[in-house]
C-alpha positions in Angstrom: 15.9 -2.1 11.5 16.6 1.4 12.8 19.5 3.4 11.5 20.7 6.9 12.3 20.9 9.4 9.5 24.6 9.5 9.8 24.8 5.8 9.1 22.4 6.1 6.2 24.0 9.0 4.4 27.5 10.5 4.2 26.3 13.8 5.6 23.4 13.8 8.1 21.5 16.8 7.0 17.9 17.0 5.9 18.7 17.6 2.2 21.8 15.4 2.1 23.6 14.3 -1.0 24.4 16.1 -4.2 21.9 16.5 -7.1 22.5 15.0 -10.5 20.5 16.4 -13.3 19.4 14.0 -15.9 18.5 15.6 -19.2 14.7 15.5 -19.8 13.3 14.3 -23.1 11.7 17.5 -24.2 8.7 15.9 -25.9 9.2 12.4 -24.6 7.8 9.8 -24.7 6.8 10.7 -28.2 6.4 13.7 -30.5 2.9 12.8 -31.8 0.0 14.9 -30.8 -2.3 14.2 -27.9 -5.1 13.2 -30.4 -2.9 10.6 -32.0 -1.7 9.3 -28.6 -5.1 8.7 -27.2 -6.9 7.7 -30.4 -7.6 4.2 -29.1 -9.2 5.5 -26.0 -12.4 7.5 -25.6 -12.1 9.9 -22.6 -15.2 11.2 -20.9 -15.5 13.5 -18.0 -15.9 11.7 -14.6 -15.2 14.9 -12.6 -15.7 15.2 -8.9 -15.7 18.1 -6.6 -12.1 17.5 -5.6 -11.0 16.5 -9.1 -12.9 18.7 -11.6 -10.7 17.7 -14.7 -10.7 14.0 -14.1 -11.6 11.9 -17.2 -12.4 8.2 -17.5 -12.0 5.6 -20.3 -11.9 1.8 -20.7 -9.6 -0.5 -22.5 -10.0 -4.1 -23.6 -7.0 -6.3 -23.1 -6.5 -10.1 -23.5 -7.2 -12.2 -20.5 -4.2 -14.3 -21.5 -1.6 -12.1 -23.2 -0.1 -15.1 -24.9 -3.4 -15.3 -26.8 -4.0 -11.7 -27.9 -7.0 -12.6 -30.0 -8.7 -14.7 -27.3 -11.0 -13.7 -24.5 -10.9 -10.0 -23.5 -11.3 -8.3 -20.2 -11.8 -4.5 -19.6 -9.6 -2.2 -17.6 -11.0 1.0 -16.2 -8.7 4.1 -16.6 -8.7 7.6 -15.4 -6.8 10.7 -16.5 -6.0 14.2 -15.5 -4.7 15.7 -18.8 -1.6 17.8 -19.1 -2.0 21.5 -19.6 1.6 22.6 -20.3 3.3 22.7 -23.7 6.3 21.0 -22.3 4.6 17.6 -22.2 6.5 14.8 -20.6 4.1 11.9 -21.3 1.8 9.7 -19.3 2.5 9.2 -15.5 0.9 5.9 -14.5 0.1 5.8 -10.7 -0.8 2.8 -8.6 -1.8 2.7 -4.9 -0.7 -0.9 -4.1 -2.6 -3.7 -2.6 -2.6 -5.8 -4.7 -6.2 -5.0 -5.1 -6.1 -1.2 -4.8 -8.1 1.0 -7.1 -6.1 3.7 -8.8 -8.8 5.8 -10.4 -9.1 8.5 -7.7 -5.3 8.3 -7.1 -4.7 10.0 -10.4 -6.7 13.0 -9.3 -5.0 13.1 -5.9 -1.5 12.9 -7.4 -2.3 15.6 -10.0 -3.7 17.9 -7.3 -0.9 17.2 -4.8 2.1 17.7 -7.0 3.3 21.3 -7.6 1.0 22.6 -10.4 3.9 23.3 -12.8 5.0 19.7 -12.4 1.6 18.1 -12.7 0.8 20.2 -15.8 3.5 18.4 -17.8 2.0 15.0 -17.4 -1.1 13.1 -18.2 -1.6 11.5 -14.8 -3.1 8.1 -15.5 -4.9 6.0 -12.9 -6.1 2.5 -13.5 -7.9 -0.3 -11.8 -5.8 -3.4 -12.4 -7.5 -6.6 -13.7 -10.2 -7.8 -11.4 -10.3 -4.5 -9.4 -13.1 -2.0 -8.9 -14.5 -0.7 -12.1 -12.5 -3.1 -14.3 -14.5 -6.0 -15.6 -14.9 -8.7 -14.5 -14.4 -7.6 -10.9 -13.7 -10.3 -8.4 -15.7 -10.9 -5.3 -15.1 -14.5 -4.2 -17.1 -14.6 -1.0 -19.1 -11.5 0.0 -19.2 -10.9 3.7 -16.1 -12.9 4.4 -15.0 -10.4 7.1 -18.4 -9.8 8.6 -18.2 -9.7 12.4 -17.8 -11.4 14.7 -15.1 -13.7 13.4 -13.3 -16.4 15.3 -10.6 -15.3 17.6 -7.4 -15.0 15.5 -5.3 -16.5 18.3 -5.6 -20.3 17.8 -5.2 -21.3 21.5 -7.4 -24.4 21.0 -7.8 -26.9 18.2 -11.4 -25.7 17.8 -10.4 -22.1 17.2 -7.7 -23.1 14.8 -10.1 -25.3 12.8 -12.7 -22.6 12.7 -10.1 -20.2 11.1 -8.8 -22.9 8.8 -12.3 -23.6 7.6 -12.9 -19.9 6.8 -9.6 -19.7 4.8 -10.3 -23.0 2.9 -13.9 -22.0 2.1 -12.7 -18.6 0.7 -10.2 -20.3 -1.6 -12.8 -22.8 -2.7 -15.3 -20.1 -3.4 -12.7 -18.3 -5.6 -12.1 -21.5 -7.5 -15.7 -22.1 -8.1 -16.6 -18.6 -9.3 -13.5 -17.7 -11.2 -11.8 -20.9 -12.3 -11.0 -19.6 -15.8 -9.8 -16.2 -14.5 -7.5 -17.0 -11.6 -4.6 -18.4 -13.7 -4.3 -14.8 -15.2 -4.7 -12.7 -12.0 -1.0 -12.1 -11.1 1.7 -9.4 -11.3 3.1 -10.5 -14.6 -0.3 -10.2 -16.3 -0.8 -6.8 -14.7 2.4 -5.4 -16.0 1.5 -6.6 -19.5 -1.8 -4.7 -19.0 0.3 -1.7 -18.2 2.1 -2.0 -21.4 -1.2 -2.3 -23.3 -2.2 1.0 -21.6 1.1 2.5 -22.8 0.3 1.4 -26.4 -3.3 2.7 -26.2 -1.9 6.1 -25.0 0.4 6.1 -28.1 3.4 6.6 -25.8 6.9 5.2 -26.6 7.7 5.3 -22.9 5.8 5.7 -19.6 6.6 7.4 -16.3 5.4 5.4 -13.3 4.7 6.3 -9.6 3.8 3.4 -7.3 3.2 3.0 -3.6 3.6 -0.3 -1.6 2.8 -3.3 -3.7 2.8 -0.8 -6.6 6.6 -0.7 -6.2 6.8 -4.4 -7.0 4.5 -3.9 -9.9 6.6 -1.1 -11.2 9.9 -3.0 -10.7 8.5 -6.0 -12.6 7.3 -3.8 -15.4 10.8 -2.3 -15.6 12.3 -5.7 -15.7 10.0 -6.8 -18.6 10.2 -3.5 -20.5 13.3 -1.5 -19.4 13.4 0.4 -22.8 9.9 1.7 -22.1 10.6 3.3 -18.8 11.3 7.0 -18.7 11.0 7.8 -15.0 10.2 5.4 -12.1 9.2 6.5 -8.6 8.8 3.8 -5.9 7.5 4.8 -2.5 7.5 2.4 0.5 9.3 -0.4 -1.3 8.4 -4.1 -1.3 11.4 -6.4 -0.8 11.2 -8.5 -4.0 13.5 -11.2 -2.5 10.9 -12.5 0.0 7.5 -12.4 -1.8 5.1 -13.3 -0.3 5.1 -15.8 2.5 8.3 -14.5 4.2 7.3 -10.9 3.6 4.3 -11.4 5.7 6.2 -12.9 8.6 8.7 -10.0 8.4 5.7 -7.6 8.4 4.5 -9.1 11.7 7.7 -8.1 13.5 7.6 -4.6 12.1 4.0 -4.0 12.9 4.6 -5.1 16.5 7.3 -2.5 16.7 4.9 0.1 15.3 2.1 -0.8 17.6 4.5 -0.4 20.5 5.4 3.0 19.2 1.7 3.9 19.3 1.5 2.7 22.9 4.6 4.7 23.8 2.9 7.8 22.3 -0.2 7.1 24.5 2.1 6.9 27.5 3.5 10.3 26.6 0.0 11.8 26.6 -1.2 10.4 29.9 -2.7 13.8 30.7 -5.2 13.2 27.8 -5.8 9.5 27.9 -5.2 8.6 31.5 -3.8 5.2 30.7 -0.5 5.6 32.5 3.1 6.6 31.7 4.6 3.1 31.4 4.3 1.8 27.8 4.7 -1.8 29.0 1.8 -1.5 31.4 -0.3 0.2 28.7 0.5 -2.7 26.4 -0.7 -5.1 29.0 -3.9 -3.1 29.3 -4.4 -3.3 25.5 -4.0 -7.1 25.6 -6.4 -7.3 28.5 -8.9 -5.4 26.4 -8.4 -7.9 23.6 -9.0 -10.8 26.0 -12.2 -9.1 27.3 -13.5 -8.5 23.7 -12.8 -12.1 22.8 -15.4 -13.1 25.4 -17.8 -10.2 24.9 -17.5 -8.2 21.7 -18.0 -4.4 22.0 -21.4 -3.5 20.8 -21.8 -7.1 19.6 -19.4 -6.2 16.8 -15.8 -5.7 17.9 -14.3 -9.0 19.0 -10.6 -9.8 19.3 -10.1 -10.1 15.6 -12.0 -7.0 14.8 -10.0 -5.1 17.5 -6.8 -6.1 15.6 -8.4 -5.0 12.3 -9.1 -1.6 13.9 -5.6 -0.9 15.3 -3.6 -2.3 12.4 -4.3 0.8 10.3 -2.5 2.8 13.0 0.6 0.9 11.9 0.3 2.3 8.5 -0.4 6.0 9.4 0.1 7.7 12.8 -2.6 10.3 11.9 -5.1 7.7 13.2 -3.4 7.5 16.6 -5.6 10.1 18.4 -8.8 8.4 17.3 -7.5 5.0 18.3 -6.2 6.2 21.6 -9.5 7.9 22.5 -11.4 4.6 21.7 -9.0 2.6 23.8 -9.3 5.0 26.7 -13.1 5.1 26.6 -13.3 1.3 26.7 -10.8 1.0 29.5 -12.1 3.8 31.7 -15.9 3.7 31.1 -16.5 0.3 29.3 -17.9 2.6 26.6 -18.0 0.5 23.4 -19.2 3.3 21.1 -15.9 4.9 20.2 -14.4 1.5 19.6 -17.2 0.4 17.3 -17.0 3.7 15.5 -13.3 3.3 15.0 -13.8 -0.2 13.7 -16.4 1.0 11.2 -13.9 3.7 10.0 -10.8 1.6 9.9 -11.5 -2.1 10.2 -14.8 -2.9 8.7 -14.7 -4.4 5.2 -17.4 -3.2 2.7 -18.1 -4.5 -0.9 -15.0 -2.7 -2.3 -13.0 -4.3 0.5 -14.3 -7.7 -0.4 -13.3 -7.0 -4.0 -9.8 -5.8 -2.9 -9.2 -8.9 -0.8 -10.3 -11.2 -3.6 -7.7 -9.7 -5.9 -5.1 -9.5 -3.1 -5.3 -13.2 -2.5 -5.6 -14.0 -6.2 -2.4 -12.2 -7.0 -0.3 -13.1 -3.9 -1.3 -16.8 -3.9 -0.5 -17.0 -7.7 2.7 -14.9 -7.7 4.9 -17.2 -5.6 5.0 -20.5 -3.8 3.2 -20.8 -0.4 3.5 -23.7 2.0 0.7 -26.2 1.4 1.3 -28.0 4.7 -0.4 -26.2 7.5 2.1 -27.5 10.0 4.7 -25.2 8.5 2.3 -22.2 9.0 1.6 -23.2 12.5 5.3 -23.6 13.5 6.4 -20.4 11.8 3.6 -18.2 13.1 3.8 -19.4 16.7 7.6 -18.7 16.5 7.0 -15.1 15.3 4.1 -14.6 17.7 6.4 -15.2 20.7 8.3 -12.0 19.9 5.6 -10.1 17.9 2.0 -10.9 19.2 0.2 -7.9 17.9 -0.6 -8.9 14.3 1.0 -12.3 13.7 -2.0 -14.6 13.7 -4.4 -12.0 12.3 -2.0 -11.7 9.3 -1.6 -15.5 9.1 -5.4 -16.0 8.7 -5.5 -13.1 6.2 -3.1 -14.9 4.0 -4.1 -18.5 4.8 -6.3 -19.0 1.7 -2.9 -19.3 -0.1 -2.4 -22.7 1.6 -5.5 -23.9 -0.3 -5.3 -21.9 -3.5 -6.8 -23.6 -6.5 -4.1 -22.6 -9.0 -0.5 -23.4 -9.5 2.0 -20.7 -8.5 4.5 -18.7 -10.5 8.1 -17.8 -9.6 8.8 -14.4 -8.2 10.5 -12.1 -10.7 14.1 -11.2 -10.2 13.9 -7.4 -10.6 17.7 -6.7 -10.7 18.1 -4.2 -13.5 21.0 -2.4 -15.0 19.2 -1.1 -18.1 17.1 1.7 -16.5 17.5 5.4 -16.4 17.8 7.0 -13.0 15.1 5.7 -10.6 13.9 7.4 -7.4 13.1 5.4 -4.2 11.5 6.6 -1.0 11.5 4.7 2.3 10.8 5.4 5.9 13.0 3.7 8.5 10.1 2.6 10.6 7.7 1.5 7.9 5.8 -1.6 9.1 4.0 -2.7 5.9 7.2 -2.6 3.8 10.1 -2.7 6.2 13.1 -0.5 5.6 15.3 -3.4 4.3 13.1 -3.6 1.2 14.1 -0.1 0.1 17.8 -0.9 0.6 17.5 -4.2 -1.3 15.8 -2.6 -4.3 18.3 0.3 -4.2 21.0 -2.4 -4.6 19.2 -4.3 -7.4 18.3 -1.2 -9.5 21.7 -0.1 -10.7 20.9 3.6 -11.3 18.5 4.2 -8.4 18.7 6.8 -5.7 17.2 6.2 -2.2 15.7 9.0 -0.2 15.1 7.9 3.4 12.7 9.4 5.9 14.7 9.1 9.1 12.5 8.2 12.1 9.4 8.0 10.0 7.0 5.1 10.6 4.2 5.8 8.1 3.7 3.8 4.9 3.3 5.9 1.8 5.4 9.0 2.6 5.5 11.3 -0.4 2.6 13.7 -1.0 1.8 13.3 2.6 3.0 16.6 4.1 6.8 16.1 4.2 8.2 19.0 2.1 11.7 17.6 2.0 10.5 14.3 0.4 8.2 16.2 -1.9 11.0 18.5 -3.1 13.0 15.4 -4.2 9.9 14.0 -6.0 9.2 17.3 -7.8 12.8 17.8 -8.9 12.9 14.3 -10.4 9.6 14.6 -12.2 10.6 18.1 -13.5 13.8 17.2 -15.2 15.1 13.9 -13.8 17.2 15.3 -11.0 18.1 12.7 -8.4 20.3 12.9 -5.2 23.6 11.1 -5.2 25.1 10.4 -1.8 27.9 8.2 -0.5 26.1 6.1 2.2 23.3 3.6 2.2 21.0 6.4 1.3 21.5 9.2 -1.2 19.5 11.7 0.8 17.8 11.8 4.2 14.7 13.8 5.3 13.7 14.1 8.9 10.2 12.7 9.7 7.3 14.9 10.6 6.5 15.0 14.3 3.9 12.5 15.6 0.4 13.9 15.9 -0.8 15.7 19.0 -3.6 14.2 21.1 -7.1 15.5 20.5 -9.8 15.8 23.2 -13.2 14.7 22.0 -15.8 17.4 21.4 -13.2 20.2 21.2 -12.6 22.7 18.4 -9.2 21.0 17.9 -11.0 17.7 17.4 -13.2 19.2 14.7 -10.0 20.6 13.0 -8.3 17.3 13.3 -11.1 15.6 11.4 -10.6 17.9 8.4 -8.9 16.1 5.5 -5.1 16.5 5.3 -2.8 15.4 2.6 -1.7 12.5 4.8 -5.2 11.3 5.6 -6.4 11.8 2.0 -3.5 9.7 0.7 -3.9 6.9 3.3 -7.6 6.8 2.5 -6.7 6.0 -1.1 -3.8 3.6 -0.3 -5.9 1.5 2.2 -4.4 -1.2 4.2 -2.9 -4.7 3.9 -0.4 -4.1 1.2 
């Protein structure tokens, strides 16, 4: 859905809406000293060059929270401690996934917020159960994404069966390796872990800042523990009414739109890429490249499925567009596979941490909600979506297909409707593909005291602390003293999107400058893909 700023908000200006100040709890979420609050945790330096004050700790929590004295698992935590006297408590941060590691995100958030704001919080990162440095960490089937995989497009029964076999074998491997863990790897268990973190920190309430799936995690925490939420920031909001099967079908349509936006950008920069000025013809060229790679993978590595893996990240973040366009042009003009292989290695290839992330992703999503067990339903639905959105539909179907064979029963999605919270701040881009715009509107309606800040014309996923000063001003105001915008339309405030990137010619000084880390690229490196 695309809406104009005028339709979204009563007054179509960049800082639209009035500001409502919510009194801050001067020493909330508790008046005890830092020593008392963290007595249950032993923090040790795990500093890096970019995050010199980062500390790490671990916390044991019950595998099954209904049996608090039973088997324990270990959560890995990180912290950038507050330095201001006006302490406002812990700010838990989560990058999404499910399956994303949050340890480094704590350092990024603390560094990216205005110094005076960050100084008032202990910024707390954590690896959710099963993830990264938490123990045990899941890795169901190492190398599951090793190239070259079967063509994602099941145009023959043999191709379909090859992809089905991969999905079924992954689910079976998870069941064999982690039979006693899988019933407890889900969103509701993760939010109870978050409350255990709160208790270990000695805090009466937490502040929370989540991206992508992290918005669902935060909303479910708020549903379970509304009295323990002080501030809640949700960026790129999951629609909680269609988790998770329908959500992925809706993603397919949105990603197809975003891929076409990329191709239109390539057309605008024909002088650099030489692929023409007609986006539809460029799209045809892209699919011709896909057909060729299905027959002969680039560098023996990038087949049709790997090509999709490489370009899907461009749907999350347009900062990758110049690199993707250069690789596209090099293959088309010169049959040069090297830029394409390099782009795949940067954006599409899955390493050991990616294997871990995918194992947790499937474990949570397949457990959280019902998925069709009859493959005929998947086949019918995905072919129907493919007809209007071919770019990612079948790639995404196979990514989620283990859920058709998952070895645990499923839970019911949580109804996150909530009238018991303090003011909540939501951020959403109108062209977000991973969490389409309607999700932000839906959660705005379900959370009674929420305010929605919309990035008009934006297509990136994860939009705060990514270079848009307008968005970041709203975030900083809220974290400073609870100030939220209050408007009269669908959104409470509208910020204009940043311009799309400029093309970069290979081997130039501008190319070297473009490769330098920016706030946007740093954030998206932490958020990863496939939320």
